[in-house]
C-alpha positions as CSV (number, residue, x, y, z in Angstrom):
1,M,19.3,-13.5,-58.2
2,T,18.0,-12.5,-61.6
3,G,15.1,-10.2,-61.9
4,K,13.4,-9.0,-58.8
5,D,14.8,-9.6,-55.3
6,V,11.9,-11.1,-53.4
7,S,12.5,-11.3,-49.7
8,M,10.6,-13.8,-47.6
9,T,8.0,-12.3,-45.3
10,S,4.7,-13.2,-43.8
11,D,3.2,-9.9,-44.6
12,P,0.8,-10.4,-47.6
13,S,1.0,-6.8,-48.6
14,A,4.8,-7.1,-49.2
15,S,4.2,-9.0,-52.5
16,P,1.3,-7.3,-54.3
17,D,1.7,-9.2,-57.5
18,L,1.1,-12.6,-55.9
19,P,-2.6,-13.6,-55.2
20,E,-3.6,-14.2,-51.7
21,P,-3.6,-18.0,-50.9
22,T,-7.0,-19.5,-50.4
23,P,-7.4,-21.7,-47.4
24,N,-7.8,-25.5,-47.8
25,V,-7.2,-25.4,-51.5
26,P,-4.2,-27.5,-52.7
27,V,-1.9,-25.6,-55.1
28,P,-0.8,-27.8,-58.0
29,P,3.0,-27.8,-58.6
30,S,4.1,-25.6,-61.4
31,P,6.2,-27.2,-64.1
32,D,9.8,-26.3,-64.1
33,P,10.4,-24.1,-67.2
34,G,14.0,-25.2,-67.5
35,K,13.1,-28.9,-67.6
36,V,12.4,-30.6,-71.0
37,P,10.2,-33.7,-70.9
38,D,11.9,-36.9,-71.8
39,A,11.4,-37.8,-75.5
40,G,11.4,-41.5,-74.8
41,K,8.7,-41.5,-72.2
42,P,5.0,-41.0,-73.0
43,P,3.3,-38.0,-71.4
44,A,1.7,-38.6,-68.0
45,K,-1.9,-39.7,-68.2
46,S,-4.4,-37.3,-66.9
47,G,-7.9,-38.1,-65.7
48,K,-9.5,-36.2,-68.6
49,S,-7.8,-37.6,-71.6
50,G,-9.4,-37.6,-75.0
51,K,-9.1,-41.4,-75.4
52,A,-11.9,-43.6,-74.3
53,T,-10.8,-46.2,-71.7
54,E,-12.2,-49.6,-71.3
55,P,-14.8,-49.7,-68.5
56,K,-13.8,-51.6,-65.4
57,L,-15.9,-54.4,-63.9
58,T,-17.6,-53.3,-60.8
59,R,-19.6,-55.1,-58.1
60,A,-22.7,-53.3,-59.2
61,G,-22.1,-54.4,-62.8
62,A,-21.5,-58.0,-61.8
63,L,-24.7,-57.9,-59.7
64,W,-26.8,-56.7,-62.6
65,S,-25.2,-59.4,-64.9
66,A,-26.0,-62.1,-62.3
67,L,-29.6,-60.8,-61.9
68,I,-30.2,-60.9,-65.6
69,L,-28.7,-64.4,-65.9
70,G,-30.8,-65.5,-62.9
71,F,-34.0,-64.2,-64.5
72,L,-33.2,-65.9,-67.8
73,V,-32.7,-69.2,-65.9
74,L,-36.0,-68.6,-64.0
75,I,-37.9,-68.1,-67.3
76,V,-36.4,-71.4,-68.7
77,L,-37.4,-73.2,-65.5
78,L,-41.0,-71.9,-65.7
79,I,-41.3,-73.0,-69.3
80,F,-40.0,-76.4,-68.3
81,I,-42.5,-76.7,-65.4
82,A,-45.3,-75.6,-67.6
83,Q,-44.5,-78.2,-70.3
84,N,-44.1,-81.1,-67.8
85,T,-47.4,-81.2,-66.0
86,A,-47.9,-85.0,-66.0
87,A,-48.3,-86.3,-62.4
88,V,-45.5,-88.4,-61.0
89,P,-46.1,-90.7,-58.0
90,L,-43.4,-90.3,-55.3
91,T,-42.7,-92.4,-52.3
92,F,-40.3,-91.5,-49.5
93,L,-40.1,-93.3,-46.0
94,G,-43.7,-94.5,-46.2
95,W,-45.1,-91.2,-47.5
96,H,-46.9,-91.3,-50.8
97,W,-47.8,-88.3,-52.9
98,S,-47.8,-87.2,-56.5
99,L,-46.4,-84.0,-58.1
100,P,-46.1,-82.7,-61.7
101,T,-42.8,-83.8,-63.3
102,G,-41.4,-80.3,-63.6
103,V,-42.2,-79.4,-60.0
104,A,-40.6,-82.7,-58.8
105,I,-37.4,-82.1,-60.8
106,L,-37.3,-78.5,-59.7
107,G,-37.7,-79.6,-56.0
108,A,-34.9,-82.1,-56.4
109,A,-32.6,-79.4,-57.9
110,V,-33.4,-77.0,-55.1
111,A,-32.8,-79.7,-52.5
112,G,-29.4,-80.5,-54.1
113,G,-28.5,-76.9,-54.2
114,L,-29.3,-76.4,-50.5
115,L,-27.2,-79.5,-49.6
116,T,-24.3,-78.0,-51.6
117,V,-24.7,-74.6,-49.9
118,A,-24.7,-76.4,-46.5
119,A,-21.6,-78.4,-47.2
120,G,-19.8,-75.3,-48.7
121,S,-20.8,-73.2,-45.7
122,A,-19.5,-75.8,-43.3
123,R,-16.1,-76.0,-45.1
124,I,-15.8,-72.2,-45.2
125,F,-16.5,-72.1,-41.4
126,Q,-13.7,-74.7,-40.9
127,L,-11.2,-72.8,-43.0
128,R,-12.0,-69.4,-41.3
129,R,-11.6,-71.0,-37.9
130,A,-8.2,-72.6,-38.9
131,A,-7.1,-69.3,-40.4
132,K,-8.0,-67.4,-37.2
133,K,-6.2,-69.9,-35.1
134,N,-3.1,-69.6,-37.3
135,F,-3.2,-65.8,-37.2
136,K,-3.4,-65.8,-33.4
137,A,-0.5,-68.2,-33.2
138,A,1.6,-66.0,-35.5
139,Q,0.8,-62.9,-33.4
140,R,2.1,-64.7,-30.3
141,D,5.4,-65.5,-31.9
């Protein structure tokens, strides 16, 4: 060995020039002084680099974007309803009533959306049931 001869011992007083290890604190590996970094490879990226990175899309960010878009659509719908207040007579299975044009169209759009959600939910339920059945069959094999 070159330099000091350090014997391995569990006695902390045997090596006074080394600091006492602190419990539950990970020690980062020290770089090998004899190893030269590769010239062809870029240096490893650290979490605190000086360059600004592009922000990632998160669920919270997507939620805020959807809320803003939803409020803009709501404002447009309210303007549409306010401008179309002429009464429209409606008849359905013997029932007769009249609604403002904007409200009638909005009601039809909401009813169509609810039908779409119901059909989509039924299809998702079918696919999940089939996937669960296939998963259980694969587990038995």
